[in-house]
MMTF fields as JSON, N, C-alpha, C and O atoms, coordinates in Angstrom:
{
  "mmtfVersion": "1.0.0",
  "mmtfProducer": "UNKNOWN",
  "numBonds": 295,
  "numAtoms": 296,
  "numGroups": 74,
  "numChains": 1,
  "numModels": 1,
  "chainsPerModel": [1],
  "groupsPerChain": [74],
  "chainIdList": ["A"],
  "bondAtomList": [4, 2, 8, 6, 12, 10, 16, 14, 20, 18, 24, 22, 28, 26, 32, 30, 36, 34, 40, 38, 44, 42, 48, 46, 52, 50, 56, 54, 60, 58, 64, 62, 68, 66, 72, 70, 76, 74, 80, 78, 84, 82, 88, 86, 92, 90, 96, 94, 100, 98, 104, 102, 108, 106, 112, 110, 116, 114, 120, 118, 124, 122, 128, 126, 132, 130, 136, 134, 140, 138, 144, 142, 148, 146, 152, 150, 156, 154, 160, 158, 164, 162, 168, 166, 172, 170, 176, 174, 180, 178, 184, 182, 188, 186, 192, 190, 196, 194, 200, 198, 204, 202, 208, 206, 212, 210, 216, 214, 220, 218, 224, 222, 228, 226, 232, 230, 236, 234, 240, 238, 244, 242, 248, 246, 252, 250, 256, 254, 260, 258, 264, 262, 268, 266, 272, 270, 276, 274, 280, 278, 284, 282, 288, 286, 292, 290],
  "bondOrderList": [1, 1, 1, 1, 1, 1, 1, 1, 1, 1, 1, 1, 1, 1, 1, 1, 1, 1, 1, 1, 1, 1, 1, 1, 1, 1, 1, 1, 1, 1, 1, 1, 1, 1, 1, 1, 1, 1, 1, 1, 1, 1, 1, 1, 1, 1, 1, 1, 1, 1, 1, 1, 1, 1, 1, 1, 1, 1, 1, 1, 1, 1, 1, 1, 1, 1, 1, 1, 1, 1, 1, 1, 1],
  "groupList": [{"groupName": "MET", "atomNameList": ["N", "CA", "C", "O"], "elementList": ["N", "C", "C", "O"], "formalChargeList": [0, 0, 0, 0], "bondAtomList": [1, 0, 2, 1, 3, 2], "bondOrderList": [1, 1, 2], "singleLetterCode": "M", "chemCompType": "L-PEPTIDE LINKING"}, {"groupName": "GLN", "atomNameList": ["N", "CA", "C", "O"], "elementList": ["N", "C", "C", "O"], "formalChargeList": [0, 0, 0, 0], "bondAtomList": [1, 0, 2, 1, 3, 2], "bondOrderList": [1, 1, 2], "singleLetterCode": "Q", "chemCompType": "L-PEPTIDE LINKING"}, {"groupName": "ILE", "atomNameList": ["N", "CA", "C", "O"], "elementList": ["N", "C", "C", "O"], "formalChargeList": [0, 0, 0, 0], "bondAtomList": [1, 0, 2, 1, 3, 2], "bondOrderList": [1, 1, 2], "singleLetterCode": "I", "chemCompType": "L-PEPTIDE LINKING"}, {"groupName": "ASP", "atomNameList": ["N", "CA", "C", "O"], "elementList": ["N", "C", "C", "O"], "formalChargeList": [0, 0, 0, 0], "bondAtomList": [1, 0, 2, 1, 3, 2], "bondOrderList": [1, 1, 2], "singleLetterCode": "D", "chemCompType": "L-PEPTIDE LINKING"}, {"groupName": "ALA", "atomNameList": ["N", "CA", "C", "O"], "elementList": ["N", "C", "C", "O"], "formalChargeList": [0, 0, 0, 0], "bondAtomList": [1, 0, 2, 1, 3, 2], "bondOrderList": [1, 1, 2], "singleLetterCode": "A", "chemCompType": "L-PEPTIDE LINKING"}, {"groupName": "ASN", "atomNameList": ["N", "CA", "C", "O"], "elementList": ["N", "C", "C", "O"], "formalChargeList": [0, 0, 0, 0], "bondAtomList": [1, 0, 2, 1, 3, 2], "bondOrderList": [1, 1, 2], "singleLetterCode": "N", "chemCompType": "L-PEPTIDE LINKING"}, {"groupName": "TYR", "atomNameList": ["N", "CA", "C", "O"], "elementList": ["N", "C", "C", "O"], "formalChargeList": [0, 0, 0, 0], "bondAtomList": [1, 0, 2, 1, 3, 2], "bondOrderList": [1, 1, 2], "singleLetterCode": "Y", "chemCompType": "L-PEPTIDE LINKING"}, {"groupName": "SER", "atomNameList": ["N", "CA", "C", "O"], "elementList": ["N", "C", "C", "O"], "formalChargeList": [0, 0, 0, 0], "bondAtomList": [1, 0, 2, 1, 3, 2], "bondOrderList": [1, 1, 2], "singleLetterCode": "S", "chemCompType": "L-PEPTIDE LINKING"}, {"groupName": "LEU", "atomNameList": ["N", "CA", "C", "O"], "elementList": ["N", "C", "C", "O"], "formalChargeList": [0, 0, 0, 0], "bondAtomList": [1, 0, 2, 1, 3, 2], "bondOrderList": [1, 1, 2], "singleLetterCode": "L", "chemCompType": "L-PEPTIDE LINKING"}, {"groupName": "GLY", "atomNameList": ["N", "CA", "C", "O"], "elementList": ["N", "C", "C", "O"], "formalChargeList": [0, 0, 0, 0], "bondAtomList": [1, 0, 2, 1, 3, 2], "bondOrderList": [1, 1, 2], "singleLetterCode": "G", "chemCompType": "PEPTIDE LINKING"}, {"groupName": "PHE", "atomNameList": ["N", "CA", "C", "O"], "elementList": ["N", "C", "C", "O"], "formalChargeList": [0, 0, 0, 0], "bondAtomList": [1, 0, 2, 1, 3, 2], "bondOrderList": [1, 1, 2], "singleLetterCode": "F", "chemCompType": "L-PEPTIDE LINKING"}, {"groupName": "THR", "atomNameList": ["N", "CA", "C", "O"], "elementList": ["N", "C", "C", "O"], "formalChargeList": [0, 0, 0, 0], "bondAtomList": [1, 0, 2, 1, 3, 2], "bondOrderList": [1, 1, 2], "singleLetterCode": "T", "chemCompType": "L-PEPTIDE LINKING"}, {"groupName": "LYS", "atomNameList": ["N", "CA", "C", "O"], "elementList": ["N", "C", "C", "O"], "formalChargeList": [0, 0, 0, 0], "bondAtomList": [1, 0, 2, 1, 3, 2], "bondOrderList": [1, 1, 2], "singleLetterCode": "K", "chemCompType": "L-PEPTIDE LINKING"}, {"groupName": "HIS", "atomNameList": ["N", "CA", "C", "O"], "elementList": ["N", "C", "C", "O"], "formalChargeList": [0, 0, 0, 0], "bondAtomList": [1, 0, 2, 1, 3, 2], "bondOrderList": [1, 1, 2], "singleLetterCode": "H", "chemCompType": "L-PEPTIDE LINKING"}, {"groupName": "GLU", "atomNameList": ["N", "CA", "C", "O"], "elementList": ["N", "C", "C", "O"], "formalChargeList": [0, 0, 0, 0], "bondAtomList": [1, 0, 2, 1, 3, 2], "bondOrderList": [1, 1, 2], "singleLetterCode": "E", "chemCompType": "L-PEPTIDE LINKING"}, {"groupName": "ARG", "atomNameList": ["N", "CA", "C", "O"], "elementList": ["N", "C", "C", "O"], "formalChargeList": [0, 0, 0, 0], "bondAtomList": [1, 0, 2, 1, 3, 2], "bondOrderList": [1, 1, 2], "singleLetterCode": "R", "chemCompType": "L-PEPTIDE LINKING"}, {"groupName": "VAL", "atomNameList": ["N", "CA", "C", "O"], "elementList": ["N", "C", "C", "O"], "formalChargeList": [0, 0, 0, 0], "bondAtomList": [1, 0, 2, 1, 3, 2], "bondOrderList": [1, 1, 2], "singleLetterCode": "V", "chemCompType": "L-PEPTIDE LINKING"}],
  "groupTypeList": [0, 1, 2, 3, 4, 2, 2, 4, 5, 2, 2, 6, 7, 8, 2, 9, 9, 10, 8, 11, 8, 10, 10, 0, 6, 2, 9, 6, 12, 8, 10, 3, 12, 11, 11, 13, 10, 3, 11, 7, 14, 14, 8, 4, 12, 3, 5, 15, 4, 16, 9, 0, 16, 16, 8, 9, 2, 10, 16, 9, 16, 9, 2, 4, 2, 9, 8, 16, 2, 9, 8, 9, 8, 5],
  "groupIdList": [1, 2, 3, 4, 5, 6, 7, 8, 9, 10, 11, 12, 13, 14, 15, 16, 17, 18, 19, 20, 21, 22, 23, 24, 25, 26, 27, 28, 29, 30, 31, 32, 33, 34, 35, 36, 37, 38, 39, 40, 41, 42, 43, 44, 45, 46, 47, 48, 49, 50, 51, 52, 53, 54, 55, 56, 57, 58, 59, 60, 61, 62, 63, 64, 65, 66, 67, 68, 69, 70, 71, 72, 73, 74],
  "secStructList": [7, 6, 6, 6, 6, 2, 2, 2, 2, 2, 2, 2, 2, 2, 2, 2, 2, 2, 2, 2, 2, 2, 2, 2, 2, 2, 2, 2, 2, 2, 2, 2, 2, 2, 1, 1, 1, 7, 6, 6, 6, 6, 6, 6, 6, 6, 7, 2, 2, 2, 2, 2, 2, 2, 2, 2, 2, 2, 2, 2, 2, 2, 2, 2, 2, 2, 2, 2, 2, 2, 2, 6, 7, 7],
  "xCoordList": [6.045, 5.18, 4.847, 4.905, 4.465, 3.866, 4.205, 3.619, 5.995, 6.753, 7.342, 8.335, 7.116, 7.096, 5.496, 4.897, 5.037, 4.096, 3.994, 3.753, 4.289, 4.379, 5.679, 5.642, 6.742, 7.29, 7.137, 7.24, 6.82, 6.087, 4.768, 4.42, 3.773, 3.151, 4.305, 4.255, 5.332, 5.877, 6.557, 6.804, 6.66, 7.777, 7.068, 7.393, 6.125, 4.338, 3.919, 3.291, 3.855, 3.266, 4.899, 4.452, 5.543, 6.478, 6.872, 6.978, 6.916, 6.9, 5.513, 5.616, 4.392, 3.132, 2.91, 2.268, 3.787, 4.112, 5.216, 5.201, 5.848, 6.961, 6.344, 6.653, 5.254, 3.909, 3.015, 2.63, 2.546, 1.755, 2.409, 1.931, 3.356, 4.358, 4.581, 4.541, 4.72, 5.389, 4.207, 4.314, 2.608, 1.751, 0.763, -0.045, 1.475, 1.286, 1.987, 1.441, 3.324, 4.111, 4.033, 4.426, 3.503, 2.973, 1.077, 0.678, 0.359, -0.913, -0.587, -1.058, 0.694, 0.878, 1.329, 0.52, 2.766, 3.005, 2.043, 2.037, 0.975, 0.018, -0.604, -1.422, -0.319, -2.131, -1.267, -1.272, -0.491, 0.938, 1.414, 1.815, 1.362, 1.136, 0.129, 0.124, -1.072, -2.31, -3.073, -3.577, -2.907, -2.935, -2.308, -1.31, -2.512, -2.234, -1.222, -1.345, -0.711, -0.354, 1.267, 1.653, 1.759, 2.744, 2.662, 2.827, 2.245, 1.45, 2.575, 2.339, 3.82, 4.479, 4.543, 4.822, 4.251, 4.061, 2.938, 3.206, 1.881, 0.959, 0.853, 0.31, 1.422, 1.855, 2.729, 3.021, 3.6, 4.638, 4.039, 4.596, 2.589, 1.704, 1.027, 0.878, 0.572, -0.507, -1.851, -2.734, -1.938, -3.0, -3.886, -3.877, -4.515, -5.189, -6.194, -6.228, -6.767, -7.361, -6.598, -6.867, -5.667, -4.593, -3.665, -2.825, -3.735, -3.318, -4.706, -4.609, -5.672, -7.019, -7.32, -7.692, -7.015, -7.431, -5.554, -5.597, -4.296, -3.551, -3.371, -2.885, -4.213, -4.292, -5.618, -5.624, -6.358, -6.984, -6.944, -7.621, -5.954, -5.207, -4.579, -4.769, -3.546, -2.928, -3.806, -4.083, -5.012, -5.966, -6.459, -6.876, -6.504, -8.055, -6.763, -6.776, -5.598, -4.628, -4.394, -4.514, -3.985, -3.997, -4.249, -3.829, -5.721, -6.818, -7.132, -7.889, -6.729, -6.536, -5.53, -5.585, -4.661, -3.425, -3.632, -3.729, -3.835, -3.712, -5.093, -4.996, -5.921, -7.048, -6.336, -6.502, -5.895, -4.951, -4.46, -4.804, -3.491, -2.651, -3.202, -2.601, -3.846, -4.867, -5.548, -5.218, -6.319, -6.638, -6.354, -7.096, -4.884, -3.532, -3.14, -2.794, -3.032, -2.445, -3.335, -4.565, -2.543, -2.608, -3.52, -3.997],
  "yCoordList": [21.104, 21.673, 19.853, 19.494, 18.971, 18.105, 17.089, 16.406, 17.253, 16.155, 17.145, 16.593, 17.867, 18.32, 18.441, 19.24, 17.733, 16.925, 15.433, 14.732, 15.238, 13.899, 13.183, 12.423, 14.108, 13.519, 13.854, 12.942, 15.297, 15.211, 14.429, 14.693, 13.187, 12.747, 11.653, 11.411, 10.852, 9.915, 9.721, 8.779, 11.402, 11.392, 11.618, 11.162, 12.147, 11.937, 10.924, 10.709, 9.773, 8.4, 7.723, 7.099, 7.655, 6.839, 7.704, 7.02, 8.465, 9.106, 8.422, 7.826, 8.79, 7.673, 6.62, 6.417, 5.373, 5.128, 4.043, 2.813, 4.708, 4.355, 4.704, 4.01, 6.236, 5.987, 5.247, 4.957, 4.834, 3.001, 2.281, 2.289, 1.627, 1.273, 1.57, 0.823, 2.36, 2.992, 2.766, 1.964, 3.4, 3.029, 1.853, 1.7, 0.948, -0.677, -1.224, -1.773, -0.77, -0.989, -0.735, -1.206, 0.021, 0.833, 0.78, 1.285, 0.137, -0.278, -1.778, -2.029, -2.753, -3.809, -3.944, -4.462, -3.411, -2.575, -2.418, -3.366, -1.621, -1.14, -2.146, -2.192, -3.603, -4.572, -5.074, -5.012, -5.602, -6.627, -5.924, -6.634, -4.732, -3.937, -4.358, -5.182, -3.717, -3.524, -5.35, -5.624, -6.348, -7.399, -8.383, -7.821, -9.21, -9.758, -11.636, -12.46, -11.907, -12.712, -11.927, -10.76, -13.079, -12.314, -12.844, -14.043, -11.463, -11.977, -12.234, -12.49, -12.077, -12.858, -14.252, -15.001, -14.716, -15.692, -16.665, -17.866, -16.311, -16.891, -17.122, -18.027, -16.207, -16.236, -16.94, -16.816, -18.107, -18.568, -19.864, -20.875, -19.941, -21.666, -21.693, -22.885, -20.762, -20.672, -20.59, -21.413, -19.276, -19.461, -18.27, -17.1, -18.685, -18.43, -16.324, -15.234, -17.086, -15.964, -14.333, -13.172, -14.959, -13.539, -13.329, -12.437, -14.029, -13.72, -13.204, -12.747, -13.145, -12.559, -10.874, -9.796, -11.248, -9.733, -8.861, -7.682, -9.203, -8.614, -8.021, -6.981, -9.601, -9.208, -7.353, -6.552, -7.516, -6.44, -5.196, -4.441, -4.994, -4.137, -3.149, -1.985, -4.506, -3.75, -3.445, -2.246, -4.743, -3.976, -2.62, -1.817, -2.271, -0.705, 0.148, 0.744, 0.374, 0.602, 1.069, 2.178, -0.152, 0.281, 1.474, 2.6, 0.193, 1.614, 2.646, 3.448, 2.976, 4.308, 5.767, 6.958, 4.576, 5.877, 6.189, 7.395, 4.906, 4.803, 5.858, 6.483, 5.76, 7.169, 8.365, 9.426, 8.354, 9.613, 9.905, 10.589, 9.155, 9.439, 9.306, 10.245, 8.839, 8.833, 10.377, 11.303, 10.367, 11.77, 12.71, 13.597, 12.976, 13.691, 13.964, 15.136, 12.951, 13.179, 13.936, 13.978, 14.504, 15.509, 14.83, 15.248],
  "zCoordList": [-24.969, -23.708, -22.914, -21.738, -24.351, -23.466, -22.592, -21.752, -23.302, -22.556, -21.06, -20.588, -20.617, -18.904, -18.852, -18.132, -19.528, -18.587, -18.311, -17.328, -19.637, -19.27, -17.837, -16.869, -18.62, -17.206, -16.111, -15.291, -15.542, -14.443, -13.894, -12.743, -14.876, -14.117, -13.936, -12.73, -14.497, -14.766, -13.006, -12.254, -12.958, -11.152, -10.45, -9.354, -10.44, -9.502, -9.588, -8.552, -10.489, -10.221, -9.441, -8.478, -9.424, -9.208, -6.952, -5.934, -7.007, -5.87, -4.734, -3.662, -5.458, -5.671, -5.145, -4.115, -6.289, -5.797, -4.642, -4.615, -4.024, -3.716, -1.762, -0.793, -1.748, -0.874, -0.785, 0.347, -1.614, -1.496, -0.704, 0.431, -0.839, -0.371, 1.244, 2.222, 1.162, 2.525, 3.157, 4.084, 2.887, 3.721, 4.321, 5.237, 2.963, 2.92, 4.674, 5.631, 4.448, 5.635, 6.881, 7.949, 6.539, 7.773, 8.404, 9.454, 7.536, 7.48, 8.639, 9.748, 7.532, 8.177, 9.846, 10.615, 10.401, 11.334, 12.004, 12.788, 12.239, 13.239, 13.409, 14.328, 12.288, 12.491, 13.432, 14.661, 12.606, 14.095, 15.495, 16.417, 15.595, 17.334, 17.873, 18.788, 17.249, 17.789, 18.276, 19.366, 17.022, 17.49, 18.847, 19.297, 19.329, 20.523, 20.127, 21.034, 19.373, 18.316, 17.141, 17.073, 16.484, 15.811, 14.581, 14.358, 13.191, 12.423, 11.164, 9.983, 11.821, 10.65, 10.815, 9.879, 12.176, 12.616, 12.533, 12.486, 12.514, 12.076, 10.176, 9.544, 9.809, 8.45, 8.049, 6.86, 9.014, 8.278, 8.511, 8.084, 9.365, 10.415, 8.637, 8.367, 7.341, 7.008, 7.298, 7.055, 7.964, 8.9, 8.173, 8.555, 7.259, 6.37, 6.511, 5.942, 7.694, 7.882, 8.12, 7.813, 8.749, 8.771, 7.959, 8.066, 7.199, 5.233, 4.76, 3.621, 5.144, 4.189, 4.985, 4.521, 6.106, 6.994, 6.578, 6.931, 6.034, 5.702, 4.023, 3.58, 3.147, 2.2, 1.689, 0.755, 2.811, 3.497, 3.341, 2.643, 4.163, 4.45, 3.214, 2.86, 2.666, 0.755, 0.537, 0.561, 0.092, -1.299, -0.593, -1.428, 0.416, 0.812, 0.621, -0.456, 1.416, 0.857, -0.396, -0.918, -0.831, -2.663, -3.201, -3.472, -3.252, -3.657, -2.872, -3.419, -1.484, -1.398, -2.086, -2.392, -2.015, -2.652, -3.716, -3.944, -5.164, -6.132, -7.016, -8.072, -6.377, -6.703, -6.154, -6.756, -5.55, -4.96, -6.161, -7.126, -5.838, -7.339, -8.76, -9.283, -9.608, -10.261, -10.3, -11.041, -9.547, -9.423, -9.442, -9.864, -8.891, -9.263, -10.432, -10.582, -11.789, -12.587, -13.84, -13.814, -14.897, -15.942, -16.554, -17.609]
}
């Protein structure tokens, strides 16, 4: 019986990990669409302010989704 719970938790974690990456991508694209500059171009020019904002997006979404995954595990 315990092996079923372990397998279910692994599957749940993998799905949650992919969802986290998907939502990070969506957050980045939304930020890119709402600003008047090209985020990728600014990051290529080593604009650290834009990099910090993108870091904040990734950390914020990662923590939020990570908590959902962590609290959902058995």
